[in-house]
C-alpha positions as CSV (number, residue, x, y, z in Angstrom):
1,X,9.0,-11.7,-6.8
2,X,12.6,-11.9,-6.7
3,X,14.8,-13.6,-9.5
4,X,15.6,-16.1,-6.8
5,X,11.8,-16.7,-6.0
6,X,10.5,-16.9,-9.4
7,X,13.5,-19.7,-10.1
8,X,12.4,-21.4,-7.0
9,X,8.9,-21.3,-8.5
10,X,9.9,-22.8,-11.9
11,X,12.0,-25.7,-10.3
12,X,9.2,-26.7,-8.4
13,X,6.8,-26.5,-11.0
14,X,9.1,-28.8,-13.3
15,X,9.6,-31.3,-10.5
16,X,6.3,-31.2,-10.0
17,X,5.3,-31.8,-13.7
18,X,7.8,-34.4,-13.9
19,X,5.6,-36.6,-11.6
20,X,2.0,-35.8,-13.1
21,X,0.8,-38.2,-15.7
22,X,-1.2,-34.8,-16.9
23,X,2.1,-33.3,-17.9
24,X,3.2,-36.7,-19.7
25,X,0.3,-37.2,-21.8
26,X,0.3,-33.5,-23.0
27,X,3.9,-34.2,-24.0
28,X,3.0,-36.9,-25.9
29,X,-0.2,-35.1,-27.5
30,X,1.7,-32.2,-28.3
31,X,4.8,-34.0,-29.9
32,X,2.9,-36.3,-32.0
33,X,0.5,-33.7,-33.0
34,X,3.7,-31.4,-34.4
35,X,5.4,-34.4,-35.9
36,X,2.5,-35.3,-38.0
37,X,1.6,-31.9,-38.8
38,X,5.3,-30.8,-39.9
39,X,5.6,-34.2,-41.9
40,X,2.5,-33.5,-43.9
41,X,3.1,-29.7,-44.2
42,X,6.4,-30.4,-46.0
43,X,5.2,-33.4,-48.1
44,X,1.6,-32.3,-49.2
45,X,2.8,-30.6,-52.3
46,X,4.8,-33.6,-53.6
47,X,2.2,-35.9,-52.2
48,X,-0.7,-34.1,-54.4
49,X,1.9,-34.2,-57.3
50,X,2.3,-38.1,-57.1
51,X,-1.0,-38.5,-57.0
52,X,-1.5,-36.5,-60.4
53,X,-3.6,-33.5,-59.0
54,X,-4.1,-30.7,-61.5
55,X,-2.0,-27.8,-60.6
56,X,-5.2,-25.6,-60.2
57,X,-6.4,-27.9,-57.8
58,X,-3.2,-28.3,-56.0
59,X,-2.5,-24.6,-55.8
60,X,-6.1,-23.9,-54.3
61,X,-5.8,-26.8,-51.9
62,X,-2.6,-25.0,-50.3
63,X,-4.2,-21.6,-50.5
64,X,-7.0,-22.8,-48.3
65,X,-4.8,-23.7,-45.3
66,X,-3.9,-20.5,-44.1
67,X,-7.2,-18.7,-44.4
68,X,-9.1,-21.8,-42.5
69,X,-6.1,-21.3,-39.5
70,X,-7.2,-17.6,-39.3
71,X,-11.1,-18.2,-39.6
72,X,-11.1,-20.9,-37.0
73,X,-9.2,-18.7,-34.4
74,X,-11.9,-16.0,-35.3
75,X,-14.7,-18.3,-34.6
76,X,-13.3,-19.4,-31.4
77,X,-12.8,-16.1,-30.1
78,X,-16.4,-15.1,-31.6
79,X,-18.4,-18.1,-30.4
80,X,-16.2,-20.5,-28.2
81,X,-14.9,-18.6,-25.1
82,X,-18.0,-19.9,-23.1
83,X,-16.8,-23.8,-24.0
84,X,-14.3,-25.4,-21.7
85,X,-11.0,-25.5,-23.3
86,X,-11.0,-29.1,-23.0
87,X,-14.0,-29.7,-25.0
88,X,-12.3,-27.6,-27.7
89,X,-9.3,-29.6,-27.6
90,X,-11.3,-32.7,-28.3
91,X,-12.6,-31.4,-31.2
92,X,-9.2,-30.1,-32.4
93,X,-7.0,-33.2,-31.8
94,X,-10.3,-35.3,-33.6
95,X,-10.3,-32.8,-36.5
96,X,-7.1,-33.7,-37.6
97,X,-7.0,-37.1,-38.2
98,X,-10.5,-36.9,-39.6
99,X,-9.0,-34.5,-42.1
100,X,-6.1,-36.8,-42.8
101,X,-8.5,-39.4,-43.9
102,X,-10.3,-37.0,-46.3
103,X,-6.9,-36.4,-47.6
104,X,-6.2,-40.2,-47.8
105,X,-9.7,-41.2,-49.5
106,X,-9.9,-37.8,-51.8
107,X,-8.2,-39.3,-54.9
108,X,-8.6,-36.5,-57.3
109,X,-11.8,-35.3,-55.6
110,X,-11.2,-31.2,-55.9
111,X,-14.3,-30.9,-53.3
112,X,-12.6,-33.5,-50.9
113,X,-9.2,-31.7,-51.0
114,X,-10.5,-28.5,-50.4
115,X,-12.5,-29.7,-47.4
116,X,-9.4,-31.8,-46.0
117,X,-7.5,-27.9,-46.4
118,X,-10.2,-26.4,-44.3
119,X,-10.4,-29.2,-41.9
120,X,-6.5,-29.2,-41.4
121,X,-6.0,-25.5,-41.4
122,X,-8.6,-25.3,-38.9
123,X,-7.0,-27.8,-36.7
124,X,-3.8,-26.1,-36.8
125,X,-5.3,-22.6,-36.2
126,X,-6.9,-23.5,-33.1
127,X,-4.0,-25.8,-31.8
128,X,-1.8,-22.9,-31.4
129,X,-4.3,-21.3,-29.0
130,X,-4.9,-24.5,-27.3
131,X,-1.0,-25.2,-27.0
132,X,-0.9,-21.7,-24.9
133,X,-3.8,-22.3,-22.6
134,X,-4.2,-25.8,-21.9
135,X,-1.5,-26.1,-19.2
136,X,-3.1,-23.7,-17.1
137,X,-6.3,-25.0,-17.4
138,X,-5.3,-28.7,-16.7
139,X,-2.4,-28.4,-14.7
140,X,-1.8,-25.1,-12.7
141,X,-0.4,-21.6,-13.4
142,X,2.7,-21.7,-10.9
143,X,5.5,-21.6,-13.3
144,X,3.7,-21.4,-16.2
145,X,6.3,-20.5,-18.6
146,X,9.0,-23.6,-17.2
147,X,6.2,-26.3,-17.6
148,X,5.5,-24.9,-21.4
149,X,8.8,-24.8,-22.4
150,X,9.0,-28.5,-21.2
151,X,6.6,-29.5,-23.1
152,X,7.8,-27.4,-26.3
153,X,11.0,-29.1,-26.2
154,X,10.2,-32.8,-27.6
155,X,7.7,-30.8,-30.1
156,X,10.2,-28.8,-31.7
157,X,12.3,-31.8,-31.8
158,X,9.6,-33.7,-33.5
159,X,9.1,-30.7,-36.0
160,X,12.5,-31.2,-37.3
161,X,12.6,-35.2,-37.3
162,X,9.2,-35.9,-39.0
163,X,9.9,-34.5,-42.4
164,X,12.7,-36.1,-42.4
165,X,11.1,-39.7,-41.3
166,X,8.3,-39.2,-43.9
167,X,11.0,-39.0,-46.7
168,X,12.4,-41.7,-45.6
169,X,9.0,-44.2,-45.6
170,X,8.5,-42.7,-49.0
171,X,11.8,-43.7,-49.9
172,X,11.7,-47.1,-48.5
173,X,7.8,-47.7,-49.9
174,X,8.4,-45.8,-53.2
175,X,5.3,-43.9,-52.4
176,X,3.0,-41.5,-50.1
177,X,0.4,-44.5,-49.2
178,X,2.4,-45.5,-46.2
179,X,3.4,-41.8,-45.3
180,X,-0.5,-40.9,-45.3
181,X,-1.4,-44.0,-42.8
182,X,1.6,-43.3,-40.6
183,X,0.4,-39.5,-40.3
184,X,-3.0,-40.7,-39.4
185,X,-1.8,-43.4,-37.0
186,X,0.4,-41.1,-35.0
187,X,-2.5,-38.5,-35.3
188,X,-4.7,-40.8,-33.6
189,X,-2.2,-41.2,-30.9
190,X,-2.2,-37.7,-30.5
191,X,-5.8,-37.7,-30.0
192,X,-5.9,-40.6,-27.4
193,X,-3.0,-38.7,-25.7
194,X,-5.3,-35.8,-25.0
195,X,-8.1,-37.7,-24.0
196,X,-5.7,-39.1,-21.4
197,X,-4.8,-35.8,-20.3
198,X,-8.3,-34.5,-19.7
199,X,-9.1,-37.6,-17.8
200,X,-6.1,-37.9,-15.6
201,X,-6.9,-33.8,-14.8
202,X,-10.6,-34.8,-13.8
203,X,-9.2,-37.5,-11.5
204,X,-6.5,-34.6,-9.9
205,X,-9.4,-32.6,-9.4
206,X,-11.8,-34.9,-7.7
207,X,-8.9,-36.1,-5.4
208,X,-7.8,-32.5,-4.1
209,X,-11.8,-31.5,-3.7
């Protein structure tokens, strides 16, 4: 296709996306998810320091996140290829708030903090793949790059703003308890938005069938 044809396809896809409830639900999902992930990632070390976690447990907790990301992706590729992407997405968006609850309730427990790190890392590792594939699965393939770029913009803004917002909450409340619960509530919003995207997509499929 010529550049003019590509531009026409992208323009049509973006206009169609702006009229699609699936697009807006995914936009809310990814924006909320990356806001919470960025906030927690930037503040996880000072959060544990404030809680009085030992250096050994703190370092081990942080060290587990990266391998958990890789392991989750490997497991998905090895065993999850036959599973519908929407089902995997539901697992991912549920795992993040569950991991946040683990962090909130872990106290000084090394085992719970390490379990949190594994779940937290696994959720983010799989989210990277989900983010790149879900658009084609629940929306359409035409103008994929343009639609994906539109979804990325608010997420990228959220990544920059969320750590500052979390710091402001910490400063106002003089502690990380409010930050943790805010992260949890926003992660619930992300999960609800994803559930809505899947539901809207199914309804659209039924109407066009």
